[in-house]
C-alpha positions in Angstrom: 37.2 100.4 100.4 40.6 100.5 102.2 38.8 102.1 105.2 36.4 99.2 105.1 39.2 96.8 105.4 38.6 95.6 101.8 42.0 96.2 100.2 41.5 93.9 97.2 38.2 95.7 96.3 40.0 99.1 96.9 42.8 98.0 94.6 40.3 97.0 91.9 38.5 100.4 92.2 41.7 102.4 92.0 42.8 100.4 89.0 39.5 101.0 87.3 39.7 104.7 88.0 43.2 104.8 86.5 41.9 103.0 83.4 39.5 105.9 83.0 41.9 108.7 84.1 45.5 107.6 84.0 46.7 111.1 85.1 44.6 111.0 88.3 47.4 111.6 90.9 45.3 110.8 94.0 44.3 107.5 92.5 47.9 106.5 92.1 48.7 107.7 95.6 45.7 105.8 97.1 46.6 102.7 95.1 50.0 102.8 96.7 48.4 103.0 100.2 46.2 100.0 99.3 49.3 98.1 98.1 50.9 98.8 101.5 47.8 97.2 103.1 48.3 94.2 100.8 52.0 94.0 101.8 53.1 94.9 98.3 55.7 97.6 99.1 57.6 97.5 95.9 54.4 97.9 93.9 53.4 100.8 96.2 56.7 102.6 95.4 55.9 102.2 91.7 52.5 103.7 92.3 54.0 106.6 94.2 56.6 107.1 91.4 53.7 107.3 88.9 51.9 109.9 91.0 55.0 112.0 91.4 55.8 111.8 87.7 52.4 113.5 87.2 52.8 116.0 90.1 56.2 116.4 91.7 54.7 118.6 94.4 52.2 116.0 95.6 53.0 116.3 99.3 51.0 113.4 100.6 52.5 111.1 98.0 56.0 112.1 99.1 55.0 111.5 102.7 53.5 108.0 101.8 56.6 107.2 99.8 58.8 108.1 102.8 56.9 105.8 105.1 57.0 103.0 102.6 60.8 103.3 102.2 61.2 103.3 105.9 59.0 100.2 106.3 61.2 98.5 103.6 64.3 99.3 105.5 65.6 101.7 102.9 66.5 104.1 105.7 68.7 106.6 103.8 66.1 107.4 101.2 63.3 107.1 103.7 64.6 109.6 106.2 65.5 112.0 103.4 61.9 111.8 102.0 60.6 112.0 105.5 61.5 115.7 105.5 58.4 116.2 103.3 56.3 116.0 106.5 56.9 119.7 107.0 55.0 120.4 103.8 51.9 118.6 105.1 49.1 120.9 106.1 48.6 119.0 109.4 52.2 119.2 110.5 53.5 122.5 109.0 52.1 124.8 111.7 53.9 122.9 114.5 57.3 123.3 112.9 59.6 125.1 115.3 62.0 127.7 114.0 65.5 128.0 115.6 68.3 130.3 114.8 70.7 127.3 114.8 70.9 125.2 111.6 68.8 122.0 111.3 71.0 119.0 111.4 70.2 116.3 108.9 73.4 114.4 109.2 75.1 116.4 106.5 77.9 117.9 108.7 79.8 116.7 111.8 78.5 117.6 115.2 81.6 116.5 117.0 82.2 118.9 119.9 78.8 120.6 119.4 75.5 120.4 121.2 72.4 119.1 119.6 68.9 120.0 120.6 66.3 117.2 120.3 62.7 118.2 120.6 59.3 116.5 120.1 57.5 117.3 116.9 
C-alpha cells in the first residue's frame, strides 16, 4: 500500500500483520518505512528498534534506521548507522578496498591527505 501512496492503509495492514505475527521482522521494518511516509519519525525509530530486537542482523532495518536518524538531524548516530550500507546486497559489490585505513572521524587527519571518492 505504501507503493500505492496509501500510507494509512499500509500502516493498518502492517499493524494487522504484527497482531498475527509479532515477531515478523519485515513487518516492523516496513511499518517504520510507512511511518516515515506519515512523517512519524520517532514512531519509525521505535518500529526499527522492535525489528532489530528480533534480528540484530537485519541489514535493511539498520539502513532505514540510519536514514531516519539523518532525517531527524541526529547526525552522529545517523552517520554511524549509515556504515550499514556496506552490508546491503545492492551496495556491497561496489565497496572499494584501499590499503590505507578508512577514516570515520575517529582519529586526527591533521597533516595527512584524505582521498574522497564516489560510492
